[in-house]
N, C-alpha and C positions, 0 to 999 in steps of 0.2 A: 645729401643725406635728409634734409628736411622734406624734400619731395617724396623720397621713398617712404617716410613715415606718414606723410599725407595721403599717399596712394594706399598704403596698408590700411589706414584709418577708414578711408572711403569704401574700400573693399569690404572691411568688416561691417560697416554700416549698411551697405547694400545687402550682404549676406543676411544680417540680422532683419532687415526690412523684408526681405524675400521669404526668409523662413517664417516670419510672422504671418505673412499672407498665406503661406501654405498651411501653417498650423491651424488656421481657422477652418480649413476643409478636412482636416485629419481627424478621424474618428477612431477611438481606442476603446477596446472592451477587455474585461477581465473575467477569468473563469476560476472558481475555487475548486480545484481538483479533489481535495479532500472531501468536500460536500458531495460531489458527484459520486465518489467511491463509497460513501456511507449512506447518502439519503435517496439516491435513485432507486427505482424499482429493479432495474437490471442488476444493480450491486447487491440489493437485499435478496434477489432470487438466487444469485451466485452464491452468497453466504449461506443461504438455506440448503442449496445443492451441496455445498462442501460439507456442512454439517451432517447431512444424511449420508454422504459418501464415507465419511471418516468416523462416524459415531461408533460402529461396530469395533473398529480397530482401537479407538480410544478407550472403550470399555474393556477390551481385552488387556490393554496396558495397565489400566487402573486395577483390574483383578490381579494381573502378574505382580504389580507393586505390593498389593495387599498380601499375596502369598509369599513374596520375598520378605515382607516385614514380619509376617507370622513365623517364617522360618528362622529368621534371626532371633526372634523372641524365644522360640522353642529351643534353639541352640543355647542361648544364654541360661535358660532354666536347667537344661540338661547337662551342660558342660561340666559341672562339678562331678557328675557321676559317670561320665564317659571315660574310657580308656584313652591313652594318648593316640593310639591309631584310629579310633572312632572319631575323636575330636578333630584329627587331621583330615580324615575323609569328609566330615561334615563341613569343615572350613573350605576344603577344596570345592565341595558341592555348592556352598554359598557363594564362592568366588565365580563359579561357572554360571550360577543364576544371575548374579550381579552383571556379569559381562553380557549375557544374553538379553537381559532387561535393558541395559544401556544401548546395546545394538539395536534392538527393536524400537526404542524411543527415538534414536537418531534417524532410523529409517522412517519412521512414522513422520518425524518433523520434516525431513527432506521431501517425502512424498506430498505432505500437506503444503509446504511452501511451494513446490512446483506447480501443483494444482491451482493453488491460490493465485500464483502469478499468470497462469493461463486464463483463469476466469477474470482476473483483474484487467488483463490486456484486452479481452473481449468487450468488457465494459467501457474501457478507455478508447477503444476503437469506435464504438457507437457514440460515445460522448464527442469524439472528434467530428464525426459526421453531423452531430446535432449543432455543434459549434460553427461549423462551416455553414449549415443551413441558416442559423441566426445571423451570422456575419454577412452572408449573401443577401438575406431578405432586408436587413437593417443598415447595409451598406457601411460596415465596419472595415477600416483599412488594416487594422491590427487587432489580434485578440491574444492576451498574454496570460500566463499563469505563473505562480510562485513569484510574488513581489513582496517587498517590505511593507509598503503602504499602498492602498488604493482607495480613492473616493467611491462611495457606494454608487454614485451615478454611472459608474463605469462597469459595475458588477452585472454580467449577464447570466450568472449562474442559475438564477431561478427560471429564466427562459429555457436554458439548456435542459434543466430538470424536468421542465414541463414537457419538452419534446421527447426526452428519454422515457418518462413515465407514460406518456400517451402511446408510445411505440410498443410498450410492453404489455398493454392490455389487449 
């Protein structure tokens, strides 16, 4: 039994010693994806593209919301003077306007989210290529993202941003 414990202890010590030697040659980098998706030129270009693409529809929705609000205010003012059938017809019209507005808002949001995801994926694909370029040129063994804590000496985000921004000009 004591020899089994001794063998186990020796194997642990050898493993720790070997891993210590390997750790000296192991180079780790970190990339802050959020910075890439907000600060890089491709990300800013994608955001501008989305704003241009969806601005007309967004304005139409804002106008439709204002018209719906005005319809509701007019109904409130006119309600005391309307007959029961007129009031019911206007309520029905208001409900239809509300459903149409909600449907258009939902469709707008779905379309915007889909396009945003497409554009974001393109930015992330380019960022991945830039990360690989930095990792290859500087001999990183591992590049990670999404960590709880990282020492700034391992952060290669600025290098990746430099490559992305240079490639966009």
